[in-house]
Each structure stands twice: as C-alpha cells, then as structure tokens.
C-alpha positions as CSV (number, residue, x, y, z in Angstrom):
1,A,37.5,19.3,41.7
2,G,35.7,16.0,41.7
3,G,32.0,15.4,41.4
4,S,29.6,15.2,38.5
5,G,28.4,18.8,38.0
6,P,29.3,21.2,35.2
7,R,32.9,21.9,34.3
8,G,33.0,25.5,33.0
9,S,30.2,28.0,33.3
10,E,27.8,27.7,36.2
11,A,25.2,28.8,33.7
12,G,25.0,25.2,32.7
13,G,22.4,24.2,35.3
14,V,19.2,22.2,34.8
15,G,17.5,23.0,31.5
16,Q,19.9,25.8,30.5
17,S,21.7,24.6,27.3
18,D,20.1,24.7,23.9
19,I,21.9,21.6,22.7
20,G,24.2,18.8,24.0
21,L,27.1,17.1,22.3
22,V,28.5,13.7,23.3
23,G,32.0,12.7,22.0
24,L,34.8,15.2,22.3
25,A,37.5,13.9,20.0
26,V,38.7,16.2,17.3
27,M,35.4,16.6,15.4
28,G,33.1,16.8,18.5
29,Q,35.3,19.3,20.4
30,N,35.5,21.6,17.4
31,L,31.8,21.4,16.6
32,A,31.0,22.2,20.3
33,L,33.3,25.3,20.2
34,N,31.7,26.3,16.9
35,V,28.2,26.1,18.4
36,A,29.3,28.1,21.5
37,E,31.0,30.7,19.4
38,K,27.8,31.2,17.4
39,G,26.1,32.2,20.7
40,F,24.2,28.9,21.6
41,P,24.6,27.5,25.1
42,I,25.9,23.9,24.8
43,S,26.5,21.1,27.2
44,V,29.2,18.6,26.5
45,Y,30.0,15.1,27.7
46,N,32.6,12.5,27.0
47,R,33.0,9.0,28.3
48,S,36.6,9.9,29.5
49,G,36.5,12.9,31.7
50,E,39.9,14.1,30.5
51,K,38.5,15.0,27.1
52,T,35.6,16.9,28.8
53,D,38.2,18.9,30.9
54,A,40.2,19.6,27.7
55,C,37.2,20.9,25.9
56,V,36.2,23.1,28.8
57,S,39.7,24.5,29.1
58,R,39.9,25.2,25.4
59,A,36.5,27.0,25.6
60,A,37.8,29.2,28.5
61,K,41.0,30.1,26.5
62,E,38.8,31.1,23.5
63,G,36.5,33.2,25.7
64,L,33.6,30.8,25.4
65,A,33.3,29.5,28.9
66,S,30.0,31.3,29.5
67,R,28.3,29.2,26.7
68,L,30.0,25.8,27.1
69,S,29.4,23.6,30.1
70,G,31.1,20.2,30.6
71,Y,29.7,17.2,32.4
72,K,31.2,14.0,33.7
73,D,27.9,12.4,34.7
74,L,25.5,11.4,31.8
75,E,22.3,12.1,33.8
76,A,23.4,15.6,34.8
77,F,24.4,16.2,31.2
78,V,20.9,15.3,30.0
79,R,19.2,17.3,32.7
80,S,21.2,20.4,31.7
81,L,19.4,20.6,28.4
82,K,16.2,22.5,27.6
83,R,13.2,20.4,26.7
84,P,12.6,18.9,24.2
85,R,16.2,17.9,24.4
86,S,18.5,17.7,21.4
87,V,21.8,15.8,21.6
88,V,24.4,15.4,18.9
89,I,26.6,12.3,19.2
90,L,30.0,12.1,17.5
91,V,31.4,8.8,18.6
92,K,33.1,5.9,16.8
93,A,30.6,4.0,14.6
94,G,29.2,0.7,15.6
95,A,29.0,-0.6,19.2
96,P,30.1,2.7,20.7
97,V,27.1,4.5,19.1
98,D,24.7,1.8,20.4
99,A,26.2,2.1,23.9
100,T,26.0,5.9,23.8
101,I,22.4,5.8,22.7
102,E,21.4,3.3,25.4
103,G,23.0,5.5,28.0
104,L,21.3,8.7,26.8
105,A,17.9,7.0,26.4
106,R,17.8,6.0,30.1
107,F,17.5,9.7,30.9
108,M,15.7,11.1,27.9
109,E,11.9,11.5,27.5
110,P,9.4,11.2,24.6
111,G,9.9,14.0,22.1
112,D,13.7,14.3,22.8
113,L,16.0,14.0,19.8
114,I,19.3,12.1,19.3
115,I,21.3,13.2,16.3
116,D,24.1,10.9,15.1
117,G,26.7,13.1,13.6
118,G,28.9,10.2,12.5
119,N,28.9,8.8,9.0
120,E,27.1,5.6,10.0
121,W,25.9,2.8,7.8
122,Y,22.2,3.6,6.9
123,E,20.9,0.2,8.0
124,N,22.2,0.9,11.5
125,T,20.5,4.3,11.5
126,E,17.2,2.7,10.5
127,R,17.5,0.1,13.2
128,R,18.3,2.6,15.9
129,Q,15.5,4.9,14.7
130,A,12.9,2.1,14.9
131,A,14.1,1.0,18.4
132,L,14.0,4.6,19.8
133,E,10.7,5.3,18.1
134,A,9.1,2.7,20.3
135,R,10.3,4.7,23.3
136,G,9.1,8.0,21.9
137,I,12.6,9.3,21.3
138,L,13.4,10.8,17.9
139,Y,16.6,9.8,16.1
140,M,18.3,11.0,12.9
141,G,21.5,10.5,11.1
142,M,23.4,13.6,10.2
143,G,26.9,13.1,8.8
144,V,29.4,15.9,9.3
145,S,32.1,16.5,6.7
146,G,34.9,19.0,6.5
147,G,37.4,17.6,9.0
148,E,38.7,19.5,12.1
149,E,38.6,22.9,10.4
150,G,35.2,22.4,9.0
151,A,33.8,21.3,12.4
152,R,35.3,24.4,14.0
153,R,34.6,27.0,11.3
154,G,31.7,25.6,9.3
155,G,31.5,22.0,8.0
156,S,29.0,20.4,5.7
157,I,26.2,18.9,7.7
C-alpha cells in the first residue's frame, strides 16, 4: 500500500517508539532487529523505501512486528518517537550524514538527540555537534563495531 504511515505494527503511532534508526543497510537493519528483540519499540526509516519494506518484512518473519515500525516519510518517522527523541543514524560517512542530519533536524526539537552510529572522522562529529547545539539538538558520535553479526546479536558500541 502507498502512503507515508507505518509499515509494520500499527503500534507505531505518534510518540510510541522509544528510539528511531535511520539507515537500513546491513548494520542498521540488524541493529534495529536487535533493539526490537530486546523489547524496545523502534521506528525505522531509510531513504529508499525498499529497504524499509525489507526490514519490516524481516521483523515480521522473526516475530518482531509488534515492536518495529517502518516509515517512508521522515516527518512521520520523527513524530513516531517518544519525547525527548533519540535517533541513531547509520548512513555512509560524509555528505550523506550531513543530509540525513539536516532532514531530521527540520522536524526535531530542542532536547532531542541524534546519535551517529557510523565511524566518522572526529572533526566532522565536532562540527555537526556545534551546528546542532545552536538549534538545541544534542548530537553524539557512537561507532558500532562487530559487523553484521555483532549488530544483530550484540556489537561493541
């Protein structure tokens, strides 16, 4: 079905998920499933809707559909999160991170948090942190190691 609402559990309404995750390649998808498996409601978003659909389908196959909601609209994704919002981003380093942050920041509020789960150059992290601080949005770098299996079963964060 088309539209921009949740893909997966209808429990993913406004302010229902504990955390959000943007970027559903191998690491992001597996980390999202790990979070859901541990009992935390999570909303997911990917620039390409096919990856969102794939993550939601995998969650359903693994019995996690009630805790993972997929979104194809960034504003609806952000609105689905409990305040203050926390969003992990796992996207390609560099310009894609900047674009993702700018998109999220349009809908986030002072006190919300963006966590960059990529292994980004520290000077980029410091630059982004300063830019978002001026808007009242918190930002931190948090590298994730352990590969696909680590993201799914327990990586080093």
